[in-house]
N, C-alpha and C positions, 0 to 999 in steps of 0.2 A: 463130531465128538460121540465115541461110540462107548458103552459100558457093557461088557461082554464077563457071562460067569456060567459054570461048568460046561469050561471047553477044554476039550484035551488037547486040542492044536487051533490056533490063529495063523490067519494070514491076511495082511493088507495089500488091496492093489491102488501104486501110486500112479496117474495118469503122468505121461511124459510128453513133452512140446511137439512129439510128431505125432500124436494121437493113439500111441502104443500106451502099457503098461507094464510096472514093473512089480512085480509079485515079491512082499519082504514078509518073513514071518515076524511074528511079534511074542516074547517070551513071557510066559503067564504069572502074573501077580507082580505085577510092575503097572507103571504110569507110562505108556508110550504114547508120544506125542508126535506129530508131523512138522518137518520144520520150514520154513520159508525155504528152502534150499531143496525142499521133497524127499529129504531124509527122515529118519527117524529118532527121536533120541528118547532115552530110555530111564528113568529112574525107581528108585526103591520108595515104593509108599510107606510111609510111615503112618499107623493107627495109633493115634492117643486118647484110649478111654479104658 
């Protein structure tokens, strides 16, 4: 898990089965998680307060 703030751009490197990596950009101000299929799932973060 990573918590990032004050970044203008962010990419994540996901390892593939062959040892290489896939680089995927992450949208800002959203919650992004890596799925079991090694893809990204992004959802809106709702602050209650």
